[in-house]
C-alpha positions as a printed Julia matrix, in Angstrom:
261×3 Matrix{Float64}:
  -8.47  147.31  149.06
  -7.87  151.01  148.32
  -9.39  150.85  144.85
 -12.42  148.98  146.18
 -13.02  151.61  148.89
 -12.48  154.38  146.36
 -14.93  152.88  143.91
 -17.68  152.41  146.47
 -17.11  155.91  147.83
 -17.29  157.54  144.42
 -20.46  155.63  143.64
 -22.1   156.19  147.03
 -21.69  159.97  147.18
 -23.8   160.89  144.11
 -26.32  158.12  144.82
 -26.85  159.28  148.41
 -27.17  162.89  147.29
 -29.65  161.88  144.61
 -31.83  159.98  147.12
 -31.49  162.16  150.22
 -30.88  165.5   148.51
 -34.5   166.3   147.65
 -35.44  165.66  151.29
 -32.67  167.93  152.61
 -33.12  170.68  150.02
 -35.61  173.43  150.53
 -37.83  174.91  147.84
 -35.97  175.5   144.57
 -36.89  179.15  144.06
 -35.1   182.36  143.13
 -33.43  183.96  146.16
 -31.25  186.64  144.59
 -29.45  187.87  141.54
 -27.95  185.4   139.04
 -24.48  184.07  139.75
 -23.93  185.73  143.1
 -20.66  184.94  144.86
 -20.77  182.45  147.76
 -21.69  183.9   151.14
 -22.99  182.67  154.5
 -26.57  182.38  153.19
 -25.61  180.69  149.93
 -22.41  178.62  150.41
 -22.08  177.85  146.69
 -23.55  181.09  145.38
 -26.55  181.28  143.05
 -27.21  179.91  139.58
 -28.35  181.54  136.34
 -31.92  181.87  137.65
 -30.84  183.3   141.0
 -31.57  180.08  142.9
 -29.37  178.86  145.74
 -26.8   176.61  144.03
 -26.54  174.18  146.95
 -30.34  173.68  146.98
 -30.37  173.13  143.22
 -27.57  170.54  143.39
 -29.24  168.68  146.28
 -32.5   168.52  144.35
 -31.06  167.68  140.94
 -29.51  164.24  141.25
 -32.59  162.06  141.16
 -33.86  163.11  137.69
 -30.59  162.5   135.83
 -29.73  159.26  137.65
 -33.3   157.97  137.38
 -33.49  158.69  133.64
 -30.05  157.14  133.07
 -30.91  153.95  134.95
 -34.28  153.71  133.19
 -32.71  154.13  129.73
 -29.98  151.55  130.49
 -32.44  149.0   131.86
 -34.73  149.39  128.86
 -31.8   149.12  126.43
 -30.53  145.88  128.03
 -34.03  144.42  128.28
 -34.23  144.77  124.49
 -30.61  144.17  123.5
 -29.8   141.06  125.57
 -32.67  138.9   124.18
 -31.92  140.09  120.65
 -28.25  139.15  121.09
 -29.18  135.69  122.37
 -31.57  135.14  119.45
 -28.97  136.3   116.92
 -26.36  133.95  118.37
 -28.51  130.9   118.95
 -31.27  130.76  116.35
 -29.26  130.12  113.22
 -27.93  132.1   110.33
 -31.29  133.49  109.13
 -32.19  134.88  112.55
 -28.68  136.25  112.93
 -28.82  138.07  109.58
 -32.33  139.41  110.22
 -31.53  140.8   113.67
 -28.12  142.25  112.89
 -29.02  143.78  109.52
 -32.11  145.39  111.04
 -30.0   146.89  113.81
 -27.51  148.16  111.27
 -30.26  150.53  110.11
 -30.5   151.99  113.59
 -26.71  152.16  113.85
 -26.55  154.19  110.63
 -28.29  157.17  112.25
 -26.08  159.44  114.4
 -27.44  159.61  117.92
 -27.43  163.4   118.18
 -29.14  163.72  114.79
 -31.97  161.49  116.0
 -32.36  163.6   119.13
 -32.34  166.82  117.08
 -35.06  165.48  114.77
 -37.22  164.52  117.77
 -36.7   167.97  119.28
 -37.57  169.7   116.0
 -40.79  167.72  115.61
 -42.0   168.6   119.11
 -41.5   165.18  120.71
 -40.23  166.14  124.16
 -40.17  164.96  127.73
 -38.75  161.97  129.61
 -41.4   159.71  128.08
 -39.82  160.28  124.68
 -36.2   160.78  125.73
 -35.76  157.55  127.71
 -37.02  155.17  124.95
 -35.11  157.13  122.27
 -31.79  156.89  124.14
 -32.45  153.21  124.95
 -33.14  152.3   121.31
 -29.94  154.07  120.22
 -27.94  151.79  122.56
 -29.58  148.53  121.45
 -27.36  147.8   118.38
 -24.13  148.01  120.39
 -25.52  145.98  123.28
 -26.82  143.3   120.94
 -23.38  143.01  119.33
 -21.7   142.6   122.73
 -24.14  139.87  123.79
 -23.93  138.09  120.43
 -20.1   138.08  120.49
 -20.05  136.71  124.05
 -22.62  134.02  123.22
 -20.63  132.96  120.13
 -17.33  132.62  122.02
 -15.74  129.19  121.41
 -15.98  128.06  125.02
 -19.63  129.0   125.23
 -20.56  127.33  121.91
 -18.92  124.08  122.94
 -21.0   123.91  126.1
 -24.16  124.85  124.16
 -23.57  122.02  121.67
 -23.07  119.55  124.54
 -26.27  120.67  126.25
 -28.16  120.45  122.95
 -26.99  116.86  122.48
 -28.32  116.12  125.97
 -31.76  117.16  124.82
 -32.04  120.45  126.68
 -34.51  122.96  125.21
 -33.25  126.1   123.5
 -34.81  128.42  126.08
 -33.36  126.44  128.97
 -29.89  126.55  127.45
 -30.08  130.27  126.71
 -31.49  131.29  130.08
 -29.73  128.69  132.17
 -26.21  128.77  130.71
 -25.62  131.36  128.0
 -27.24  134.19  129.96
 -24.87  133.53  132.86
 -21.92  133.32  130.47
 -22.61  136.79  129.01
 -23.13  138.45  132.41
 -19.49  139.55  132.68
 -19.26  141.24  129.26
 -22.69  142.83  129.77
 -21.72  144.23  133.19
 -18.48  145.64  131.79
 -20.35  147.18  128.88
 -22.95  148.69  131.22
 -20.26  150.39  133.28
 -18.79  152.15  130.24
 -22.19  152.75  128.56
 -23.34  154.73  131.58
 -21.13  157.62  130.46
 -22.52  157.43  126.92
 -26.1   157.59  128.16
 -25.32  160.5   130.5
 -23.77  162.37  127.56
 -26.82  161.77  125.37
 -29.2   162.84  128.13
 -27.23  166.04  128.73
 -27.19  166.77  125.0
 -30.93  166.1   124.76
 -31.66  168.49  127.61
 -29.57  171.15  125.87
 -31.61  170.65  122.69
 -34.85  171.05  124.63
 -35.91  167.42  124.14
 -35.79  166.35  127.76
 -36.34  168.29  130.95
 -37.36  171.98  131.07
 -34.68  174.67  131.24
 -35.48  175.47  134.88
 -35.07  171.86  136.03
 -32.51  171.33  138.84
 -31.21  168.26  136.97
 -27.4   168.19  137.16
 -26.94  167.99  133.4
 -29.31  170.92  132.81
 -27.59  172.95  135.54
 -24.16  172.41  133.97
 -25.39  173.46  130.53
 -27.36  176.48  131.75
 -24.5   177.82  133.88
 -21.55  177.04  131.61
 -21.05  180.74  130.86
 -20.31  181.35  134.55
 -17.55  178.75  134.81
 -14.99  181.41  135.8
 -17.25  183.78  137.73
 -19.36  181.18  139.61
 -17.45  177.91  139.18
 -19.13  175.95  142.0
 -22.5   175.74  140.27
 -20.82  174.08  137.27
 -17.97  172.12  138.81
 -19.86  170.48  141.68
 -22.57  168.76  139.56
 -19.93  167.92  136.94
 -17.78  166.29  139.65
 -20.79  164.32  140.92
 -21.55  162.98  137.42
 -17.87  162.08  136.93
 -17.83  160.32  140.31
 -20.91  158.36  139.29
 -19.29  157.15  136.05
 -15.86  156.36  137.55
 -17.33  154.74  140.68
 -19.63  152.54  138.64
 -16.73  151.3   136.51
 -14.47  150.65  139.5
 -17.16  148.79  141.43
 -18.08  146.73  138.34
 -14.45  145.76  137.77
 -14.0   144.73  141.41
 -17.2   142.65  141.45
 -16.25  140.87  138.24
 -12.72  140.22  139.53
 -14.13  138.76  142.75
 -16.48  136.58  140.75
 -13.59  135.21  138.68
 -11.64  134.39  141.83
 -14.62  132.49  143.27
 -15.15  130.65  140.0
């Protein structure tokens, strides 16, 4: 009970701030000198650009969470069907899909982002697909392994002998079978995607340097960790709460599903 309440609380806090924060925050403009100490007018002080740190944090959750969710959804929309095809369409399809994805897996993620930044390909419209594609090989492997599990293959063979179509088997049975591993993978992959997005913003590939995005704020104010810690530690804590809360909630939901089954 305690872990369930903790998980939902950790997840709800950053999500509520991301949704309601922009409504509660005032204009994100410079109001003083950089890295001022907290006072009655600015409870968390100011950031590197002299903006009120509380206003920046309230306004900065939606971009990073929105981009993370968009990149994850796109990655799973590509990776899950590829994993099902690799597992269920025979050896030739398996070799074609997996060897093609090995080419993507051979490129270090940060190197790909650096090349994109160096060639002038910037902005969320480039960053989200790039991060999603970099996650596809690992997601495809997770789905393929779950679909090839002995218990799943036995049921697939029985359904095939009954005359069920391939698409009906994959969407009606195998897709449900791989939901657990995919949900677990998504909980842990959230942290990977957040790391890549933060790195991309640091390289100048993603959002502009004056964006209130939590990842950008952490990077831009890292030098003031000891002189103005709130502007770094608060968004970092919110991102950590998002990752930990997502994993705890995912684990609890999967455990409840197993009990019901």
